[in-house]
C-alpha positions in Angstrom: -3.9 2.6 -14.4 -4.3 3.0 -10.9 -6.4 5.5 -9.1 -5.8 6.8 -5.7 -8.9 8.0 -3.3 -8.5 10.2 -0.1 -10.8 12.2 2.2 -10.7 14.8 -0.5 -12.0 13.1 -3.4 -13.4 10.3 -1.9 -17.0 11.7 -2.3 -16.0 10.9 -6.2 -15.3 7.0 -5.9 -17.4 5.3 -2.5 -18.5 2.2 -5.4 -15.0 2.2 -5.2 -14.4 2.0 -1.7 -16.8 -0.2 -0.9 -15.3 -2.6 -3.3 -11.5 -2.4 -2.0 -12.7 -3.2 1.4 -14.5 -6.0 -0.5 -11.3 -7.4 -1.8 -9.7 -7.1 1.3 -12.3 -9.4 3.6 -11.7 -11.8 0.2 -7.9 -11.7 0.4 -7.1 -11.2 4.7 -9.8 -13.1 6.0 -10.9 -15.7 3.6 -8.0 -16.5 1.2 -5.4 -16.1 4.4 -7.5 -16.5 7.3 -6.1 -13.4 9.0 -8.2 -12.9 12.2 -9.3 -9.4 10.9 -12.8 -7.3 11.4 -15.3 -7.5 8.9 -18.3 -5.2 8.9 -21.1 -5.8 6.6 -18.7 -7.7 4.2 -16.0 -5.0 5.0 -12.6 -5.5 6.2 -12.0 -2.5 7.9 -9.3 -2.0 10.9 -8.5 0.4 13.2 -5.5 2.3 10.4 -8.5 3.3 8.1 -7.9 6.9 8.8 -8.9 10.3 7.9 -5.1 10.8 6.0 -5.5 7.3 4.9 -4.3 7.2 0.7 -6.2 3.9 -0.9 -4.2 3.4 -4.7 -6.9 0.7 -6.4 -7.0 -1.0 -9.8 -10.2 -1.8 -11.3 -11.2 -4.7 -12.9 -12.7 -5.3 -16.8 -15.8 -5.0 -15.0 -15.2 -1.9 -13.0 -14.5 -3.6 -9.9 -11.3 -2.9 -7.7 -8.9 -5.9 -7.8 -5.6 -5.0 -5.9 -5.2 -2.1 -4.0 -2.7 -0.3 -0.8 -3.1 1.8 1.6 -0.9 4.6 2.4 -0.9 6.1 5.7 1.6 8.9 7.5 3.5 7.9 9.8 2.9 11.2 11.6 -0.6 9.1 12.4 -1.4 5.6 14.1 0.0 2.8 12.4 0.3 -0.7 11.7 4.2 -0.8 12.2 4.6 1.7 15.3 1.3 1.0 17.4 1.0 -2.7 16.5 4.3 -4.6 15.6 7.3 -1.9 16.8 9.7 -5.1 17.8 10.2 -5.3 14.7 12.4 -2.1 14.5 16.0 -2.2 15.9 15.2 1.2 17.7 12.5 3.7 17.3 9.7 3.4 15.0 10.0 6.5 12.6 7.4 9.5 12.7 8.1 12.0 10.2 6.0 13.7 7.3 8.0 12.4 4.6 8.2 8.8 5.6 4.8 6.9 5.2 3.3 3.0 5.8 1.8 0.7 3.2 -0.2 -1.9 4.4 -3.6 -4.2 3.2 -1.5 -4.5 0.1 -3.2 -7.2 -2.3 -4.6 -8.5 -5.5 -6.9 -10.8 -6.8 -5.7 -13.4 -8.0 -7.8 -14.6 -10.9 -8.4 -10.9 -12.2 -5.3 -9.1 -11.7 -2.4 -8.9 -14.2 0.3 -10.7 -13.6 2.6 -7.8 -12.8 -0.1 -5.9 -10.5 2.7 -5.9 -7.6 5.1 -3.8 -10.0 1.9 -1.5 -11.0 1.3 -0.7 -7.3 4.8 -0.1 -6.3 5.2 1.9 -9.4 2.1 4.1 -8.1 3.2 3.9 -4.3 6.5 5.7 -5.6 4.9 8.0 -8.3 2.7 9.1 -5.3 6.0 9.3 -3.0 7.6 11.6 -5.4 4.2 13.7 -5.6 4.2 14.0 -1.6 8.2 14.5 -1.3 8.4 11.3 0.5 11.8 10.1 1.6 10.4 6.4 1.7 8.1 3.9 3.1 7.7 1.7 5.7 5.8 -1.9 5.5 5.0 -4.6 7.8 5.5 -7.4 5.0 5.5 -11.2 4.7 9.2 -11.8 4.0 7.8 -13.6 0.7 7.2 -10.4 -0.2 10.8 -9.4 -0.1 11.4 -11.4 -3.6 8.3 -9.9 -4.9 9.5 -6.4 -4.2 12.8 -7.2 -5.7 11.7 -9.0 -9.0 9.5 -5.3 -9.0 12.7 -3.3 -9.2 12.5 -1.9 -5.4 15.1 -3.3 -2.9 13.3 -3.7 0.7 15.5 -3.3 3.4 14.7 -4.8 6.9 14.6 -2.7 9.8 15.1 -5.4 12.6 14.9 -9.1 13.0 11.7 -11.5 12.1 8.3 -12.5 13.8 5.9 -15.4 13.5 2.8 -14.0 13.5 0.5 -17.6 13.2 -0.2 -16.9 9.9 3.6 -15.8 8.0 6.9 -14.2 8.8 6.5 -10.7 9.2 9.5 -8.4 9.3 9.4 -4.2 8.8 10.8 -3.5 5.5 12.1 0.4 4.0 11.6 1.5 0.7 13.7 4.6 -0.6 11.5 6.6 -2.8 13.7 7.9 -5.9 13.0 8.5 -9.6 16.0 6.0 -10.1 13.7 3.2 -8.4 10.6 4.9 -10.5 12.5 4.4 -13.4 13.3 0.5 -13.0 9.6 0.1 -11.4 8.3 1.8 -14.0 10.2 -0.7 -16.5 9.0 -3.6 -14.4 5.2 -2.3 -15.2 5.2 -2.2 -18.8 5.0 1.5 -18.4 6.7 4.8 -19.2 3.9 6.9 -18.6 2.4 7.5 -15.2 0.6 4.8 -13.3 -2.1 6.7 -11.9 -5.0 8.5 -13.1 -5.9 10.9 -11.3 -3.2 13.0 -9.2 -5.1 15.5 -10.4 -8.1 15.1 -8.0 -6.2 15.7 -4.8 -4.4 19.1 -3.9 -0.6 18.3 -3.2 -0.3 21.3 -0.9 -3.5 19.9 1.8 -1.8 15.9 1.8 -2.3 15.0 5.4 1.0 14.3 6.8 
């Protein structure tokens, strides 16, 4: 199961938020060698805004061992503000298009199908919120992982060498059909997000 953490329910999940930022440090700074900002052991960037929503998965010991960040494209966001050249034309800015970034997992403790679990959570949240789709700046090695999970990424432009990987901007459509496919790959016919009742659908920032 996943949990979603927002500014609305963050007071219930302070430990999980800290654990998530520690996981991001371990993955992006230590394992992948990205040039990211680490403060007091936590990886934090300029897109950890109040509008950000976080999907997290817990290990048996209670620590976060997988996560992704979801952010409305009406806010500053990675694709539009850092990598706009990855899009043929203008990067989208619309209340029903969000961005997924900081998609990661602890390889030692996360389930083998964690990518499908996180993507099923993204689709559940997207349908809950009324989204058309997500955009993402991804290492192109994520594309076959997305397809194996049952979701079909569509490139929005060309690729770019970042120094650590080859990046592309991806479009991921939100639909009931994709949710069914991805839930099947995640091994669940039931909802993946355990705590959608903690957030008010009408108050989600977009």
